[in-house]
C-alpha positions in Angstrom: 24.2 -3.2 -6.5 21.0 -1.5 -7.1 21.9 1.7 -8.1 19.1 4.7 -7.8 19.6 4.7 -11.8 18.6 1.2 -11.9 15.4 1.8 -10.1 12.7 2.1 -13.5 9.9 4.0 -11.9 12.6 6.8 -11.2 14.5 7.1 -14.3 10.5 7.1 -15.9 9.1 9.4 -13.9 10.8 12.7 -15.1 8.7 13.2 -18.4 5.0 12.4 -16.6 5.6 14.8 -14.2 6.7 16.9 -17.2 3.7 15.7 -19.0 1.6 16.6 -16.4 2.7 20.3 -15.9 2.8 20.1 -19.6 -1.0 19.6 -19.7 -1.8 21.6 -17.0 -0.1 24.7 -19.2 -2.0 23.6 -22.1 -5.4 23.8 -20.9 -4.4 27.4 -19.4 -3.2 28.5 -23.2 -5.7 26.3 -25.3 -8.4 24.6 -23.1 -11.1 22.1 -24.5 -14.3 23.8 -25.6 -17.5 22.4 -27.4 -17.2 19.5 -29.5 -13.5 19.1 -28.2 -14.5 18.8 -25.1 -17.3 17.2 -24.8 -15.8 14.1 -26.7 -13.1 14.8 -24.2 -15.2 13.8 -21.7 -16.4 10.7 -22.9 -12.7 9.4 -23.2 -11.8 10.3 -20.3 -14.6 8.6 -19.0 -14.2 5.1 -20.2 -10.7 5.5 -19.9 -11.0 6.1 -16.2 -13.3 2.8 -16.3 -10.3 0.6 -18.5 -7.6 2.3 -16.3 -9.7 0.6 -13.2 -10.2 -2.8 -15.0 -6.2 -3.1 -15.8 -5.6 -2.5 -12.0 -7.8 -4.8 -10.6 -6.1 -7.9 -13.5 -3.1 -6.8 -12.4 -4.1 -7.4 -8.7 -2.9 -11.0 -7.4 -5.2 -11.8 -5.1 -3.6 -15.1 -3.5 -0.5 -13.0 -3.0 -2.1 -10.3 -1.1 -4.1 -12.6 1.0 -0.8 -14.2 2.0 1.3 -10.9 2.5 -1.3 -9.8 4.8 -1.2 -12.7 7.6 1.4 -10.0 8.8 -1.3 -8.2 10.7 0.8 -5.5 12.8 2.6 -4.7 9.2 -0.1 -4.4 6.9 -2.5 -3.0 9.8 0.2 -0.1 10.7 0.4 0.5 6.7 -3.0 1.1 6.6 -3.8 3.2 9.2 -1.5 5.2 8.0 -2.8 5.6 5.0 -6.6 5.9 6.3 -6.3 7.2 9.7 -2.9 8.9 10.1 -3.4 11.1 7.2 -6.6 12.0 6.5 -6.3 13.2 10.8 -3.7 15.4 10.0 -5.4 16.4 6.3 -8.3 17.4 8.3 -6.1 19.6 10.8 -4.0 21.2 7.9 -7.4 21.9 5.8 -9.0 23.5 8.8 -6.0 25.7 9.6 -5.5 26.7 5.9 -8.7 26.8 5.2 -9.4 30.1 5.5 -6.4 31.1 3.4 -7.4 28.7 0.4 -10.8 28.6 -1.9 -13.1 25.8 -1.6 -11.2 23.8 -4.2 -8.2 23.8 -3.4 -9.0 23.2 1.0 -10.8 20.3 -0.4 -8.3 19.0 -2.8 -6.0 18.9 0.7 -8.8 16.3 2.0 -8.8 14.3 -1.4 -5.0 14.5 -1.4 -5.3 12.9 2.1 -7.7 10.1 1.7 -5.7 8.5 -1.3 -4.2 5.2 -1.8 -0.4 4.9 -1.4 1.5 4.6 -4.9 2.5 1.1 -6.4 5.1 1.4 -8.4 7.2 4.2 -6.3 7.2 2.7 -2.9 8.3 -0.5 -3.5 11.0 1.1 -5.4 12.0 3.7 -2.8 11.8 0.5 0.0 14.0 -1.6 -2.6 16.9 1.5 -2.9 16.4 1.7 0.7 17.1 -1.8 2.1 13.4 -2.2 3.1 11.1 -6.0 2.8 10.1 -5.6 -0.8 7.7 -8.2 -1.0 5.7 -6.2 2.5 5.7 -3.6 0.2 4.2 -5.0 -2.9 1.4 -6.7 -0.4 0.8 -3.2 1.4 0.7 -1.2 -1.9 -1.9 -3.4 -3.7 -4.0 -3.9 -0.4 -4.1 0.3 0.0 -5.2 0.4 -3.6 -7.6 -2.4 -3.4 -9.4 -1.0 0.4 -8.9 2.6 -1.9 -11.6 2.3 -4.8 -14.0 1.3 -1.6 -12.8 3.6 1.8 -11.7 7.1 -0.2 -15.5 8.1 -1.7 -16.0 6.8 1.6 -13.4 9.5 3.1 -14.7 11.8 1.2 -18.4 11.5 1.4 -17.8 12.0 5.4 -15.3 14.6 5.4 -17.0 16.6 1.9 -20.1 15.5 2.3 -21.4 18.7 4.2 -19.3 21.2 1.9 -20.1 22.8 -1.3 -16.6 21.1 -2.2 -18.1 17.6 -1.5 -19.3 14.7 -4.3 -22.2 15.6 -5.9 -25.5 13.1 -5.5 -25.1 11.2 -8.2 -21.1 10.2 -6.9 -22.2 6.9 -5.4 -23.5 5.9 -9.3 -20.0 7.2 -11.1 -17.9 5.4 -8.4 -19.8 2.3 -9.1 -20.3 2.5 -12.5 -17.3 3.7 -13.5 -14.6 2.6 -10.5 -16.1 -0.8 -8.5 -17.7 -2.4 -11.6 -14.9 -2.0 -13.8 -12.2 -3.0 -10.6 -14.5 -6.9 -10.0 -14.6 -7.3 -13.8 -10.8 -7.1 -13.7 -10.3 -8.9 -10.8 -12.6 -11.8 -12.2 -10.9 -12.0 -15.9 -7.7 -11.5 -14.0 -7.2 -15.0 -13.3 -7.2 -15.8 -17.1 -5.4 -12.1 -18.2 -4.0 -11.0 -15.3 -0.6 -13.0 -16.6 -0.3 -10.8 -19.9 -1.0 -8.0 -18.4 1.4 -8.1 -15.4 4.0 -9.0 -18.0 3.2 -5.8 -20.2 2.7 -3.8 -17.8 6.0 -0.8 -19.2 2.9 -0.7 -22.6 0.2 -0.7 -20.4 2.1 2.0 -18.0 2.6 4.5 -20.9 -1.6 4.0 -21.8 -2.4 4.5 -18.2 0.0 7.7 -17.8 -1.5 8.7 -20.7 -5.1 8.6 -19.8 -4.1 10.1 -16.4 -2.6 14.1 -18.6 -5.6 13.2 -21.2 -7.8 13.5 -16.9 -5.6 16.6 -16.2 -6.1 18.2 -19.0 -10.0 17.9 -19.3 -10.3 18.6 -15.7 -7.6 22.1 -15.8 -10.0 23.0 -18.6 -13.0 23.0 -17.0 -11.7 25.4 -15.0 -10.3 27.7 -17.3 -13.4 28.1 -19.4 -15.4 28.9 -15.9 -13.4 31.4 -14.3 -12.3 29.6 -11.6 -8.4 30.4 -11.9 -8.9 33.8 -11.7 -9.6 32.9 -7.6 -6.9 31.2 -7.0 -3.4 33.6 -6.5 0.2 32.7 -6.3 0.0 32.8 -2.7 -2.4 29.8 -2.3 -0.7 28.2 -4.9 2.1 28.3 -2.1 0.4 27.3 0.6 -0.7 24.9 -0.8 2.4 23.5 -1.5 3.7 24.2 1.8 0.6 22.0 3.5 1.7 19.4 0.9 5.1 19.4 2.2 4.1 19.6 5.9 1.8 16.5 5.1 4.6 14.7 3.9 7.5 15.6 6.8 4.9 14.8 9.5 3.9 11.6 7.8 7.3 10.1 6.9 8.2 11.1 11.0 5.5 9.3 12.4 5.8 6.2 10.2 9.5 5.6 10.7 8.7 5.6 14.6 5.8 4.2 15.8 6.5 0.6 13.9 9.3 0.9 16.5 6.7 0.4 19.9 6.1 -3.1 18.7 9.8 -4.3 17.6 9.3 -3.8 13.7 12.7 -4.2 12.1 14.0 -1.9 10.5 13.6 -3.5 7.0 9.3 -3.4 8.1 9.6 0.2 9.3 10.9 1.1 5.9 8.0 -0.4 3.9 5.6 1.4 6.5 7.5 5.1 5.8 7.3 4.6 1.6 4.3 2.7 2.2 2.2 5.4 4.2 3.4 8.6 2.7 3.4 8.3 -0.4 0.1 9.0 -2.5 -1.2 7.7 -6.0 -1.3 10.4 -8.9 -2.4 8.2 -11.3 -5.6 6.6 -8.9 -6.3 10.0 -7.5 -7.3 12.0 -10.8 -9.3 9.7 -11.7 -11.0 9.5 -8.7 -11.2 13.1 -8.8 -13.4 13.3 -11.8 -15.9 10.5 -10.5 -16.4 11.7 -7.1 -16.1 15.6 -7.5 -18.3 18.5 -9.6 -17.0 19.3 -12.8 -15.9 23.0 -12.4 -14.0 21.7 -8.8 -11.7 18.9 -10.2 -9.1 21.6 -11.4 -8.7 23.5 -8.1 -9.2 19.4 -6.1 -6.6 18.3 -8.1 -3.4 20.9 -8.4 -2.6 19.5 -4.7 -2.2 16.4 -5.7 -0.5 17.5 -8.8 1.7 19.4 -6.4 2.6 16.2 -4.4 3.5 13.7 -6.6 6.9 15.5 -7.7 7.5 16.7 -4.0 7.2 13.1 -2.9 9.2 11.7 -5.8 11.7 13.8 -4.8 11.4 13.4 -1.2 11.3 9.8 -0.9 13.9 9.3 -3.5 16.8 11.0 -1.6 15.7 9.6 1.6 15.5 6.3 0.0 19.2 6.7 -1.3 20.5 7.9 2.3 18.9 4.8 3.9 20.6 2.5 1.5 24.3 3.7 2.1 23.9 2.7 5.2 26.5 0.0 6.1 23.7 -2.6 7.2 21.1 -3.4 4.5 24.4 -3.1 1.7 24.5 -7.0 1.4 20.3 -5.9 1.8 20.7 -4.5 -1.0 22.5 -7.0 -3.4 20.2 -9.4 -2.7 17.4 -7.0 -4.0 15.6 -9.2 -7.5 15.4 -6.0 -10.3 12.2 -4.4 -9.9 9.3 -5.2 -13.3 7.3 -2.0 -14.7 
């Protein structure tokens, strides 16, 4: 039987969250400056490119194309991630904007246009007795689309604001994100199996780069004094908006598939693939899309949303998985890898 403790991503998530929060605290006390900051900037630039190279190599195009044949399911996941979530994020950012610094309001919108997680949403789907192969396809397709859709939506929603991408963002997106990802897709024909087989070890590299990106982003904010503009009240507003976003999207993602008669296992897929947002993809993207002095502020809503989604979705998945109708399904779910 699949137990909560048997899902690897749920066991490992807390140390990662603690590492991210530790990087924020370290930047507040001892921000990188001078030559260290320059070296860190170059290192994170190369690290982000390497991350997207690995993301491309991990993608199995044949599997993703086969899974996309269920157009209603995957279309609902995509619409939840890239239409419903951004619309709700825009409304909340407009409502809360007068209470927030520009960077924080931009961060709420940026959070709303990110792709879904991969490991977490698949683990939650398995725990809840959902359609695991469909979750794998949905999460993979979401991240593939996100390399293009996330920058486009950021430009559309924030292009006219001072917190939006600067004029060189398009070139950086192509060089740091899209080119490495496409190279990874091509190289995946030869190295994809090895990369997927060593997902656990390479995952440590992924998370190390993300922690370094967090430290660099928040260090830049500390050095430039942007954090003096942010009070505890603003952090609470952002946290409240993140919680409301999660609740609204979970509710809509669970109920909307009823309209086309989706079975329970597919409703689980839409709920978890549509409501989760990738910290590992989002923070590297933020360093490419936004001016350095704003990256820390933009990243804060993403950093706050991550532990919130883990706590809520893991609890919900465990509750759904205890339903009598899915006990047999849970017993048949193969163990997750990585």
